[in-house]
N, C-alpha and C positions, 0 to 999 in steps of 0.2 A: 566606455560608458555613454557615448553619444548614440549608440545603436538603440533604436526604439525597442522597449521591452513592454509590449502591450499584448498580452496573450489573447484577449478577446478579439481585438482587431485582426490579429494573425489568423485566428480560427475562422473569422467571418470573411477572410480574403481581402480585407481592406489594407493589409500590411504585408509586403513582400520582403523577405530577408534572403540575402545571397548566402552561398555556402560559406564564404569567408566570415560573414556576420554571425552565422550560426556557430561557427568554430570559435569566434570570439566570446559569444555568450556561454558556450560550454567551458571555455577557459575561465570565465568569471565564476562559473559554478564550481569548478575544481579549486579555484582560489578560495572560495567560501568554505569548502570542505577542509582545505589546508589550514585556514584560520581556526575552524572548529577543532581540528586536531591539536593545534597549539594550546587551546583552552583546556582540552582534555588532559594534556600533559601537565598543565599548571595545576589542575585539580588533583591529579595523581601526586604531584610534588607536595601539595598541601596536606594530603592524607599521609604521605610518608613522613613529613616533618612533624605531624601531629601524633605519630606513632600508631596510626589507625589503619594503615594500608594492609597489614597482614590479617586484620580482622574484618576486612571489607570485601563484599562481593560486588564487583564493579561491572556494570552492564552498559553497553553502548548499543543503541539501536535507533530506528527512525520510524516515523509514522507513514511515510511515503517517499517515493522518489520524484523525479521531474521529467517531463517531456520537453525537450528543447529542439523542436522541429520533428521529433520522432513521431511516426504514424500521422504526420500532418497536424500534430497537436502541439500546444504550448502550455506549460504550467502542469497542474496535476488534476485535471478534470476529465470526465467523459470516457474513461477507459479503465480496463483492468489488465493492461499489458505489463510485462515484467519491468519495464522502465519505471513503473509506479509501485508495484507490489513486491518486488524482490529487493528487500532492504537489508542493510548490514545488521549483524547480530554478533557482538563480541561479549563474552562473559569471562571474568577473571576473579579468582579467589576461591577459597575453600577447596572443593573437589575440582574446580576448574583452573588448574594451574599447570597443566602439562603442555600447553600450547598446541593442542591437537586441532586440526581442521575437521569439522564434522560436516558431512555432506547429506545427512538425513534431512528429510523435510521437517521444518519447524514452523509453527505459526506464532504470531505475537500473543495469542491467547494462552500459549504454553508457558509464558513467563511467570504468571502468578503462582501456579503450583510448583514450578521449578524453584522460585525464590523461597517459598515456604519450606521446601526440602532443604535448601541451602542453609536456612536459619534453624532447621530442626523443629519446625512448628507443625503440629498435626492439623489443627483447624478443620475437622471433618465436615462441619456444616458449610463452611466456605467452599471446600473442595467439591462438595456435592453440587454446588451451583456453577462450577467452572465447566466450560466447554473444553478447556485446554488439558493437556497431559504433560506431566513433568518430563523434561529431558535431562534431569540431574543424573550424573553417572551412576549413582547408587539407587536410582528409582526403578521400580518394577513396572516399567511401561514398555509396551511394544512400540517400535518405530511407526511413524505415521505412514499410511499408504497414500494419503492425499491431503491437501490443504484446500480450504474454501475461502474465497474473497467475495465481498459484496460491495456494490456501488448502488445505493438504494434510490437515488434521485439525482437528476442532472443539476449540478451546481456550477455556475449560476443557471437558473432556469432559463428556458427559451425566452420567457417574458422579460427577465432581467437582462439577458444578453441583448435582446432587441432594444431595450431601453438605453443601453450604453452605446451600441454601435449602429442602430437603425435597422432597416430591413435586412433580414437574414436570407442568404442563398438557400435554396431548397436542400442542398446537400448537408448543410449545417443542422437542419432539423432532424436528421437521423440520430443525433445525439440525445434526443428527447426520449430517453428510456432508462430503466434501471438495468443493472448487469449483475450476474453472478458468474464466478469462474470456479472450476475445480482443476487442480494441478496435481499430477502424479510426478514420479521421478523423471519421466520422459516426455509427457504430453500435457497440454492444457486446453481445456474446453471453456469457451466464453459464451454464455447464453444471455440474450437480451429479452426484456419484457415485450419487445416488438416482434418476437419470433425468430430473430437472427441467431445463428449458431456459427461460431468459428472454432477451428481446431488447429493447434500448432504442434509440430514435432520439435520440441525444445532442444533435443540433442543435435538434430541436423540443422535447425533454424532458430538459434537462440534469440535473434532479433525479431522473431515473429513476423516475418515479411511475407510468408506464403501460407494461406489458409488451405489446409488439407482435409477439411471436413467432407467434401464431396467424394474424395477418394477413400475414405475410411468410415463408411456408414456404421459398421458394427462397433467400432471403437466409440463413435459419437453416441450410439445408443447405450453402450455400457456406462460411459461416463455420465450421461444424462440420468440414467437410472440411479447411479450411485449418488449423484447430487440430490435427486429427489428424495432418496432414502435418508440422506443426512438431514434434509430440511424437515422431514417428518419425525425425526428423533426427539425434537424438543418443542416446547410450547413457546410460540413467538408472541411477544408483548404487543398489545394495541396501545398506540399513543393517542392520548386525548388531553384535554385541558388547554389552558392558555398561558402565555408568558408575557410579562410586562418588561419592557426595555426602556432605559433612559435614552434621551435624545442622542447623546454622544455614542453609545453602544449601537444604537439603531443605525446611525450614519456610518459607523465602521463596517457593520455587516452589509449594508447596502453597497458600500464601496467595493467590498469583496465579492459581491454578487450572491450572497447567501440568502438575502431577502429582497423583496421588491415592494 
């Protein structure tokens, strides 16, 4: 616990961590997951004791992973690598009781229609507004050909980051962009609003250490076209209006780097 855990300072190059220190931080991360696993077991026991387990669809998932030195990053900002977006998804109960490992592509937006199917609820108006498709075993849905992820603005912003750590090295400012990625069963393309494009062969290179975009221009073009077609399929909302925050909440968000 004596190891500095300052993601912004690490990103800015003001903090160096040895391989041993990074291993220790990853050990703490695994310990945190082990603790969560114990709490999930306690929740299951409570459902069993209450006689509700057999009537429960139990879902375990996550909103994101973490970088702990991966890709030169710390925490969960500034990228769409698998370390952040490939999260656990475990479903038990109802039709999900055979313990089968499913390797089909699934997005978190698929959970809502899947849980409606598990509960036997039609809700056609709600379903019409969903981007997701049900992966319930009895659903009449084709497997996904791809999933899309978005990182719509750098958080913390460059302004907030500079406020916390001082002058930023030029290489850090490359994170001042939004990102979208499209992932198939074998490859992932990441496109930045600054014009950057990365392509990774996830079968051969699951850690995404080698960008193969230059060697695969046709695949880059095909995935780019598919991503653009997906974006054009739906109407995207415009955000306007203002939000009022109390002093404590504003201080919390500033500390996290979400506002400046």
